N, C-alpha and C positions, 0 to 999 in steps of 0.2 A: 538570850541565855547564854552561859557556858557551859558546855559538853564537849566531850572528847569525841573522835571521830571526825576528825576537822580534813578535808578544810569545809567550812561551814561561814554561807554571810548572811549577814542579817543587818538590816538597811532600814532605816525608818525616817521618814520626815514627818515633820511636825510647825505647830506655829508657835511652837513654846519661845521663852525669851532666855530662858534657864539654861544654859547648857551644862552646867555643872552636873546632872543627873549622867551626861554622856560620858564624861569623863569617869564618873564613879566607876561605871559598867565595866571599863578596863581592870580597873583595879580591884574590883572583886569576883576576877576570873579565876579558876583554880590554878594552882604554879604549873599543873602536868599539860596547861592547855597548850595544845603546839602549833594553832594558827587560829587567829580570825581578821575578817575582814569586816568594816562596818564603816557605815556612811550615816552622817545626821546634818539634818540641815534646819533653816529656818527661813521660811518663804513667806513674801508681801503677800498683801492680801489679791491684788488683781495677775496673781502667776498662774503659767498653765504647767505644772512639771511633768516629767515622765521617768518614772522610775523602774528600770527592767533590773531583775535579779538572778543567775543563775548559779550554780553550783561553785565559778571560780571567776565568775564576771560581773563588775557592777558596771551600769550603764545610767547614767541620769542626765538629761536635758531641761530646761527651762527656759522659757520665752517670759523675758520681763519687761512689761508693760509700766507705762507711766509711773515716774516716782514708788516704784517698788526696789526690795532688797531682797538678795539671794544670799544666802551664808551656807556654804556645802565643807562638811570635815569628814575627812575619808581616812582611814587607816588600816593599815596590814602589817601582823607579826605572823610570821611563815617560818617553817622548816623543813629537815628531808627536800625532798622535790617539787614541792606546792607551788602552782603558779596562780597571781592575782592578776586582774585586770580591772583597772577602773578607766572608765570613759566618761566624759563630761562634757556639754555644751551648753554655755550659758550667751543667750540670744539677748543681745538687748534691742529692744525693739523701741519702746518709748523715752521721751527725755528725760531727764535726771534720775536713771536709774543706777543702781550700784550691786555689783557682784562680788563675790570673796570666795576662791576655791583655796583649800588647803589639803593636799593629801599626802599622807606619812606612811611609810612602808619601813620596816627592820625584818631584816630576812637574813635566816640560818641556815647551816647546809646548802642546798643547792636549791635552793627555793628563787623563785622570778618574781618580780613584778613588774609589770607593764601598765605604764600611765599615757594616754592620749585626751588631751582637753582643749577646745576650740572656746574662747572668748569671742564672740562676734558681736561689733559695736556697729550696728545697720544706720545709713544715712539720717533716719528717722530719730535716732537715740542722742541728742545732743546733750551736755552736761552730764555724760555717762562717767562713771567710777567702777573700774574694774582690776581684780588682781588675782592672779592666778599662781600656786605653787606647788610644786611637788618636791619633797624630799626624803631622800634615802638612805638609811643605814644597814651597809653588808655586814654582819656579823663574821663572816667566812670567807676564805677565799673563794668558794665555790660557788655562793651566792651573786644574783646579778639583777639589776632594774634599769629599766629603759624606759624613757621620759620624753613626749613630745607635747612642751604646751604651745599652743596656735595662739596668738592673736590675731584676727582679721578685722581691723578699722576702717570703717567705710565714710567717716567725717574726722574733719579734722577738729571739730568742737567738742572734747571731750575734758574732763578734768584729768584724769590721769587712767591710763592703760598700761599694765606691767604683767608679768611673768617670770619666773626662774625655776631653774632644776639644780638640783644637787644631787650626786651619789658618793659616797664615802663608805672607809671602812670605821669602826672605833679609833678615839684617838689615845693611842699608845700612849701617850706619856700622862692622860686623864687618868687611863687605867692603870698605871705605875703609880702615881699619888694615891689614887685611893687605896691600893693594896699595902701603901709606905703606911697608912694611917690607921691599919689593922684591918681591914676588909678582905675576905675571900677574894678570888678572882672571878667567880660566880657573883657573890655580893656586889662586886664593883661595877659589873657588867650589867644585872640587872640597875643598877641605882643611875647609868648611862642612860640605858633606853630608857629608863621611866621620867630622864629628863628629856630626851629626844622628842617623847611622846606632849610633854606639858606646852 
């Protein structure tokens, strides 16, 4: 739900295949919303998830067993001096498992986001496929994001295991381009942030 008085963490896990509702939740929020942190996931049948949510921290760990898949999406939109922590652990235990983690943050004011994620591929997890990405958009000179994606690969028999992290400001040329097309600075920034979360 979208309410004032943030930071508020909303977290949900489901076996749904349709993620459209997850994206729509962000677009239905009030314009005055100051911060939101959400995690959405699609989990396989033989998985053991562990989700912990506090006022400013979302921790999610999954043990991924044979032929299971885990897809985790997290977003944070912060302002003022708000702080968000995302901690993920994807533990590939069985063979032919898949995990996909993507955490995005857009931060204004003096907001801060911290991401620490571990993707572990055990010796027994041959043929696994894992991806872990953290992207951060800084909307002010005082906002800060720290990212630490970690891979622990204990077998040489994997399809793909990768991770990445980015932290950077709004592209000033893109902002100028949109303004030259008649949009205000605020409208241009809103459009760029919306595109970032797509």
